[in-house]
N, CA, C and O atoms as a GROMACS GRO file, in nm:
protein
  344
    1MET      N    1   6.207  -7.857  -0.159
    1MET     CA    2   6.101  -7.956  -0.223
    1MET      C    3   6.080  -7.928  -0.293
    1MET      O    4   6.028  -7.822  -0.329
    2ASN      N    5   6.148  -8.108  -0.400
    2ASN     CA    6   6.122  -8.090  -0.572
    2ASN      C    7   6.028  -8.141  -0.576
    2ASN      O    8   6.022  -8.240  -0.503
    3ALA      N    9   5.912  -8.111  -0.654
    3ALA     CA   10   5.764  -8.119  -0.737
    3ALA      C   11   5.859  -8.255  -0.793
    3ALA      O   12   5.970  -8.274  -0.841
    4PRO      N   13   5.704  -8.355  -0.744
    4PRO     CA   14   5.674  -8.516  -0.821
    4PRO      C   15   5.738  -8.496  -0.976
    4PRO      O   16   5.721  -8.389  -1.034
    5LEU      N   17   5.822  -8.618  -1.046
    5LEU     CA   18   5.758  -8.586  -1.224
    5LEU      C   19   5.660  -8.674  -1.267
    5LEU      O   20   5.636  -8.787  -1.225
    6THR      N   21   5.592  -8.594  -1.378
    6THR     CA   22   5.529  -8.602  -1.376
    6THR      C   23   5.592  -8.759  -1.478
    6THR      O   24   5.693  -8.829  -1.472
    7ARG      N   25   5.437  -8.755  -1.586
    7ARG     CA   26   5.480  -8.896  -1.645
    7ARG      C   27   5.585  -8.855  -1.792
    7ARG      O   28   5.653  -8.944  -1.844
    8LEU      N   29   5.586  -8.776  -1.822
    8LEU     CA   30   5.671  -8.733  -1.909
    8LEU      C   31   5.791  -8.708  -1.861
    8LEU      O   32   5.889  -8.754  -1.920
    9GLY      N   33   5.802  -8.652  -1.777
    9GLY     CA   34   5.910  -8.581  -1.752
    9GLY      C   35   6.015  -8.721  -1.669
    9GLY      O   36   6.138  -8.721  -1.680
   10GLY      N   37   5.932  -8.840  -1.584
   10GLY     CA   38   5.965  -8.932  -1.547
   10GLY      C   39   6.011  -9.009  -1.681
   10GLY      O   40   6.131  -9.029  -1.662
   11ALA      N   41   5.987  -9.047  -1.769
   11ALA     CA   42   6.001  -9.076  -1.919
   11ALA      C   43   6.129  -9.030  -1.940
   11ALA      O   44   6.230  -9.101  -1.938
   12VAL      N   45   6.123  -8.885  -1.965
   12VAL     CA   46   6.227  -8.793  -2.089
   12VAL      C   47   6.334  -8.855  -1.949
   12VAL      O   48   6.432  -8.896  -2.011
   13LEU      N   49   6.368  -8.886  -1.768
   13LEU     CA   50   6.442  -8.915  -1.706
   13LEU      C   51   6.502  -9.050  -1.735
   13LEU      O   52   6.620  -9.083  -1.726
   14LYS      N   53   6.414  -9.112  -1.767
   14LYS     CA   54   6.415  -9.277  -1.781
   14LYS      C   55   6.573  -9.311  -1.899
   14LYS      O   56   6.672  -9.384  -1.896
   15ALA      N   57   6.492  -9.165  -2.028
   15ALA     CA   58   6.559  -9.222  -2.171
   15ALA      C   59   6.687  -9.153  -2.101
   15ALA      O   60   6.788  -9.223  -2.106
   16ALA      N   61   6.699  -9.039  -2.043
   16ALA     CA   62   6.897  -8.989  -2.061
   16ALA      C   63   6.957  -9.105  -1.956
   16ALA      O   64   7.078  -9.121  -1.943
   17ILE      N   65   6.878  -9.167  -1.897
   17ILE     CA   66   6.894  -9.264  -1.787
   17ILE      C   67   6.982  -9.374  -1.899
   17ILE      O   68   7.102  -9.361  -1.925
   18ALA      N   69   6.910  -9.462  -1.945
   18ALA     CA   70   6.930  -9.508  -2.062
   18ALA      C   71   7.093  -9.465  -2.122
   18ALA      O   72   7.210  -9.502  -2.106
   19ALA      N   73   6.996  -9.338  -2.219
   19ALA     CA   74   7.179  -9.256  -2.272
   19ALA      C   75   7.236  -9.352  -2.162
   19ALA      O   76   7.234  -9.468  -2.122
   20PHE      N   77   7.285  -9.235  -2.140
   20PHE     CA   78   7.384  -9.230  -2.038
   20PHE      C   79   7.438  -9.396  -1.991
   20PHE      O   80   7.555  -9.434  -1.979
   21ASP      N   81   7.385  -9.430  -1.983
   21ASP     CA   82   7.463  -9.558  -1.984
   21ASP      C   83   7.530  -9.723  -2.087
   21ASP      O   84   7.597  -9.824  -2.064
   22ARG      N   85   7.451  -9.654  -2.208
   22ARG     CA   86   7.496  -9.647  -2.353
   22ARG      C   87   7.644  -9.556  -2.337
   22ARG      O   88   7.728  -9.580  -2.424
   23GLY      N   89   7.671  -9.478  -2.256
   23GLY     CA   90   7.768  -9.414  -2.298
   23GLY      C   91   7.757  -9.337  -2.382
   23GLY      O   92   7.856  -9.343  -2.455
   24GLU      N   93   7.634  -9.208  -2.437
   24GLU     CA   94   7.624  -9.160  -2.479
   24GLU      C   95   7.528  -8.982  -2.449
   24GLU      O   96   7.454  -8.906  -2.510
   25THR      N   97   7.597  -8.993  -2.314
   25THR     CA   98   7.548  -8.879  -2.269
   25THR      C   99   7.513  -8.717  -2.316
   25THR      O  100   7.584  -8.628  -2.363
   26GLY      N  101   7.325  -8.726  -2.268
   26GLY     CA  102   7.289  -8.604  -2.331
   26GLY      C  103   7.259  -8.611  -2.536
   26GLY      O  104   7.269  -8.534  -2.631
   27ASN      N  105   7.217  -8.761  -2.510
   27ASN     CA  106   7.186  -8.794  -2.663
   27ASN      C  107   7.089  -8.916  -2.676
   27ASN      O  108   7.104  -9.029  -2.724
   28ILE      N  109   6.964  -8.840  -2.605
   28ILE     CA  110   6.801  -8.863  -2.614
   28ILE      C  111   6.763  -8.950  -2.737
   28ILE      O  112   6.757  -8.877  -2.836
   29THR      N  113   6.741  -9.051  -2.760
   29THR     CA  114   6.699  -9.106  -2.915
   29THR      C  115   6.506  -9.062  -2.932
   29THR      O  116   6.430  -9.002  -2.855
   30LEU      N  117   6.490  -9.111  -3.036
   30LEU     CA  118   6.328  -9.096  -3.000
   30LEU      C  119   6.264  -9.218  -2.972
   30LEU      O  120   6.147  -9.248  -2.947
   31GLU      N  121   6.432  -9.321  -2.988
   31GLU     CA  122   6.392  -9.430  -2.971
   31GLU      C  123   6.389  -9.466  -2.821
   31GLU      O  124   6.361  -9.571  -2.763
   32ASP      N  125   6.419  -9.372  -2.788
   32ASP     CA  126   6.437  -9.387  -2.608
   32ASP      C  127   6.332  -9.390  -2.576
   32ASP      O  128   6.294  -9.494  -2.523
   33LEU      N  129   6.225  -9.268  -2.593
   33LEU     CA  130   6.136  -9.148  -2.583
   33LEU      C  131   6.037  -9.252  -2.613
   33LEU      O  132   5.974  -9.270  -2.508
   34ILE      N  133   5.990  -9.333  -2.710
   34ILE     CA  134   5.902  -9.467  -2.789
   34ILE      C  135   5.924  -9.531  -2.613
   34ILE      O  136   5.868  -9.520  -2.504
   35TYR      N  137   6.037  -9.598  -2.671
   35TYR     CA  138   6.011  -9.746  -2.541
   35TYR      C  139   6.000  -9.707  -2.403
   35TYR      O  140   5.964  -9.802  -2.334
   36GLN      N  141   6.017  -9.606  -2.342
   36GLN     CA  142   5.973  -9.520  -2.200
   36GLN      C  143   5.796  -9.460  -2.232
   36GLN      O  144   5.712  -9.444  -2.144
   37ARG      N  145   5.779  -9.439  -2.365
   37ARG     CA  146   5.598  -9.435  -2.338
   37ARG      C  147   5.484  -9.532  -2.345
   37ARG      O  148   5.366  -9.523  -2.313
   38SER      N  149   5.583  -9.662  -2.414
   38SER     CA  150   5.556  -9.825  -2.405
   38SER      C  151   5.546  -9.919  -2.260
   38SER      O  152   5.549 -10.042  -2.249
   39GLN      N  153   5.535  -9.831  -2.173
   39GLN     CA  154   5.608  -9.866  -2.025
   39GLN      C  155   5.436  -9.835  -1.955
   39GLN      O  156   5.355  -9.904  -1.894
   40PHE      N  157   5.438  -9.718  -1.996
   40PHE     CA  158   5.342  -9.623  -1.923
   40PHE      C  159   5.180  -9.761  -1.968
   40PHE      O  160   5.135  -9.798  -2.077
   41MET      N  161   5.130  -9.806  -1.785
   41MET     CA  162   4.991  -9.782  -1.821
   41MET      C  163   4.900  -9.724  -1.830
   41MET      O  164   4.911  -9.602  -1.834
   42PRO      N  165   4.762  -9.787  -1.837
   42PRO     CA  166   4.634  -9.681  -1.868
   42PRO      C  167   4.599  -9.710  -1.743
   42PRO      O  168   4.597  -9.818  -1.683
   43ALA      N  169   4.556  -9.539  -1.691
   43ALA     CA  170   4.463  -9.570  -1.584
   43ALA      C  171   4.388  -9.691  -1.494
   43ALA      O  172   4.406  -9.742  -1.383
   44ASN      N  173   4.270  -9.711  -1.632
   44ASN     CA  174   4.194  -9.848  -1.565
   44ASN      C  175   4.241  -9.920  -1.562
   44ASN      O  176   4.188 -10.025  -1.528
   45LEU      N  177   4.383  -9.914  -1.600
   45LEU     CA  178   4.444 -10.116  -1.581
   45LEU      C  179   4.496 -10.045  -1.453
   45LEU      O  180   4.492 -10.138  -1.373
   46ALA      N  181   4.520  -9.989  -1.417
   46ALA     CA  182   4.693  -9.971  -1.321
   46ALA      C  183   4.609  -9.948  -1.150
   46ALA      O  184   4.651  -9.977  -1.038
   47ASN      N  185   4.486  -9.886  -1.190
   47ASN     CA  186   4.377  -9.897  -1.090
   47ASN      C  187   4.215  -9.921  -1.116
   47ASN      O  188   4.142  -9.824  -1.101
   48PRO      N  189   4.166 -10.027  -1.149
   48PRO     CA  190   4.063 -10.050  -1.247
   48PRO      C  191   3.960  -9.992  -1.167
   48PRO      O  192   3.870  -9.928  -1.221
   49LYS      N  193   3.966 -10.020  -0.949
   49LYS     CA  194   3.841 -10.028  -0.900
   49LYS      C  195   3.840  -9.804  -0.813
   49LYS      O  196   3.776  -9.742  -0.728
   50GLN      N  197   3.943  -9.778  -0.905
   50GLN     CA  198   3.924  -9.640  -0.847
   50GLN      C  199   3.848  -9.597  -0.957
   50GLN      O  200   3.730  -9.584  -0.923
   51ILE      N  201   3.870  -9.565  -1.091
   51ILE     CA  202   3.848  -9.520  -1.233
   51ILE      C  203   3.690  -9.603  -1.173
   51ILE      O  204   3.635  -9.529  -1.092
   52ALA      N  205   3.622  -9.716  -1.194
   52ALA     CA  206   3.504  -9.763  -1.205
   52ALA      C  207   3.419  -9.696  -1.046
   52ALA      O  208   3.301  -9.728  -1.030
   53ALA      N  209   3.490  -9.606  -0.935
   53ALA     CA  210   3.402  -9.632  -0.861
   53ALA      C  211   3.376  -9.378  -0.889
   53ALA      O  212   3.314  -9.294  -0.823
   54ILE      N  213   3.501  -9.364  -1.066
   54ILE     CA  214   3.428  -9.218  -1.036
   54ILE      C  215   3.328  -9.217  -1.165
   54ILE      O  216   3.241  -9.132  -1.185
   55ARG      N  217   3.356  -9.322  -1.244
   55ARG     CA  218   3.267  -9.329  -1.357
   55ARG      C  219   3.085  -9.353  -1.247
   55ARG      O  220   2.982  -9.301  -1.289
   56ARG      N  221   3.090  -9.447  -1.099
   56ARG     CA  222   2.947  -9.481  -1.092
   56ARG      C  223   2.869  -9.308  -1.049
   56ARG      O  224   2.762  -9.254  -1.079
   57HIS      N  225   3.010  -9.260  -0.949
   57HIS     CA  226   2.965  -9.135  -0.898
   57HIS      C  227   2.994  -9.010  -1.050
   57HIS      O  228   2.964  -8.892  -1.033
   58SER      N  229   3.019  -9.030  -1.108
   58SER     CA  230   2.941  -8.899  -1.195
   58SER      C  231   2.765  -8.939  -1.267
   58SER      O  232   2.685  -8.855  -1.308
   59ARG      N  233   2.746  -9.089  -1.262
   59ARG     CA  234   2.606  -9.100  -1.288
   59ARG      C  235   2.555  -9.018  -1.249
   59ARG      O  236   2.476  -8.953  -1.318
   60TYR      N  237   2.579  -8.992  -1.131
   60TYR     CA  238   2.437  -8.969  -1.020
   60TYR      C  239   2.440  -8.826  -0.951
   60TYR      O  240   2.346  -8.772  -0.892
   61GLU      N  241   2.599  -8.766  -0.977
   61GLU     CA  242   2.590  -8.640  -0.935
   61GLU      C  243   2.503  -8.558  -1.057
   61GLU      O  244   2.489  -8.575  -1.178
   62PRO      N  245   2.446  -8.448  -0.947
   62PRO     CA  246   2.411  -8.350  -1.086
   62PRO      C  247   2.521  -8.252  -1.140
   62PRO      O  248   2.630  -8.208  -1.103
   63LYS      N  249   2.399  -8.234  -1.295
   63LYS     CA  250   2.470  -8.136  -1.396
   63LYS      C  251   2.664  -8.017  -1.328
   63LYS      O  252   2.619  -7.937  -1.246
   64ALA      N  253   2.792  -7.998  -1.337
   64ALA     CA  254   2.819  -7.881  -1.250
   64ALA      C  255   2.844  -7.780  -1.326
   64ALA      O  256   2.953  -7.722  -1.324
   65ALA      N  257   2.723  -7.740  -1.421
   65ALA     CA  258   2.745  -7.661  -1.449
   65ALA      C  259   2.528  -7.567  -1.600
   65ALA      O  260   2.506  -7.619  -1.709
   66SER      N  261   2.479  -7.504  -1.570
   66SER     CA  262   2.380  -7.506  -1.629
   66SER      C  263   2.394  -7.548  -1.780
   66SER      O  264   2.486  -7.617  -1.824
   67ASP      N  265   2.302  -7.503  -1.843
   67ASP     CA  266   2.281  -7.549  -2.020
   67ASP      C  267   2.330  -7.432  -2.067
   67ASP      O  268   2.292  -7.340  -1.996
   68ASP      N  269   2.408  -7.391  -2.170
   68ASP     CA  270   2.481  -7.292  -2.193
   68ASP      C  271   2.400  -7.260  -2.326
   68ASP      O  272   2.402  -7.312  -2.437
   69ASN      N  273   2.299  -7.110  -2.248
   69ASN     CA  274   2.249  -7.058  -2.380
   69ASN      C  275   2.265  -6.945  -2.462
   69ASN      O  276   2.221  -6.895  -2.565
   70SER      N  277   2.358  -6.925  -2.361
   70SER     CA  278   2.441  -6.732  -2.486
   70SER      C  279   2.460  -6.741  -2.614
   70SER      O  280   2.449  -6.845  -2.680
   71ILE      N  281   2.494  -6.618  -2.662
   71ILE     CA  282   2.484  -6.668  -2.792
   71ILE      C  283   2.631  -6.745  -2.875
   71ILE      O  284   2.664  -6.776  -2.989
   72PHE      N  285   2.684  -6.751  -2.745
   72PHE     CA  286   2.853  -6.882  -2.789
   72PHE      C  287   2.847  -6.961  -2.764
   72PHE      O  288   2.948  -7.026  -2.735
   73ARG      N  289   2.699  -7.024  -2.758
   73ARG     CA  290   2.686  -7.210  -2.702
   73ARG      C  291   2.743  -7.281  -2.928
   73ARG      O  292   2.757  -7.240  -3.043
   74PHE      N  293   2.750  -7.415  -2.833
   74PHE     CA  294   2.797  -7.510  -2.897
   74PHE      C  295   2.647  -7.502  -3.039
   74PHE      O  296   2.547  -7.536  -2.976
   75ARG      N  297   2.618  -7.482  -3.142
   75ARG     CA  298   2.483  -7.532  -3.165
   75ARG      C  299   2.511  -7.641  -3.296
   75ARG      O  300   2.612  -7.644  -3.367
   76LYS      N  301   2.426  -7.705  -3.302
   76LYS     CA  302   2.449  -7.848  -3.327
   76LYS      C  303   2.406  -7.830  -3.508
   76LYS      O  304   2.357  -7.724  -3.546
   77VAL      N  305   2.422  -7.906  -3.572
   77VAL     CA  306   2.497  -7.877  -3.740
   77VAL      C  307   2.327  -7.977  -3.745
   77VAL      O  308   2.311  -8.062  -3.657
   78GLU      N  309   2.242  -7.961  -3.826
   78GLU     CA  310   2.134  -7.998  -3.897
   78GLU      C  311   2.180  -8.134  -3.942
   78GLU      O  312   2.157  -8.235  -3.877
   79SER      N  313   2.258  -8.132  -4.075
   79SER     CA  314   2.309  -8.236  -4.104
   79SER      C  315   2.371  -8.363  -4.019
   79SER      O  316   2.334  -8.480  -4.004
   80PHE      N  317   2.438  -8.317  -3.989
   80PHE     CA  318   2.500  -8.436  -3.897
   80PHE      C  319   2.369  -8.471  -3.767
   80PHE      O  320   2.395  -8.574  -3.705
   81SER      N  321   2.260  -8.412  -3.731
   81SER     CA  322   2.193  -8.500  -3.586
   81SER      C  323   2.170  -8.605  -3.632
   81SER      O  324   2.252  -8.674  -3.572
   82ARG      N  325   2.106  -8.682  -3.708
   82ARG     CA  326   2.137  -8.857  -3.759
   82ARG      C  327   2.262  -8.853  -3.665
   82ARG      O  328   2.279  -8.849  -3.543
   83LEU      N  329   2.346  -8.856  -3.778
   83LEU     CA  330   2.475  -8.903  -3.679
   83LEU      C  331   2.466  -8.904  -3.546
   83LEU      O  332   2.432  -9.010  -3.495
   84LEU      N  333   2.493  -8.792  -3.458
   84LEU     CA  334   2.446  -8.779  -3.336
   84LEU      C  335   2.406  -8.855  -3.235
   84LEU      O  336   2.478  -8.894  -3.143
   85GLU      N  337   2.245  -8.887  -3.258
   85GLU     CA  338   2.160  -8.958  -3.220
   85GLU      C  339   2.168  -9.114  -3.256
   85GLU      O  340   2.079  -9.189  -3.216
   86ASP      N  341   2.307  -9.175  -3.354
   86ASP     CA  342   2.325  -9.275  -3.323
   86ASP      C  343   2.390  -9.333  -3.256
   86ASP      O  344   2.379  -9.456  -3.250
   0.00000   0.00000   0.00000
């Protein structure tokens, strides 16, 4: 069974097909890849109802983990505290 293509894998495949159609087999250009990337549709545009449901769900669910009180936790730098609060 073949694994489904990722977006990136699909873009490379389409770029390879475009190169083949031009008669440049095995010569995928950066422009081909950039064009294929421009064809991606963001998830929030492709399925806005699903994204909205995920956002609603995440507001009311409990945190997945407790606060990190270990010695490795991220410590807020006081000089940036005002920026972080805005």
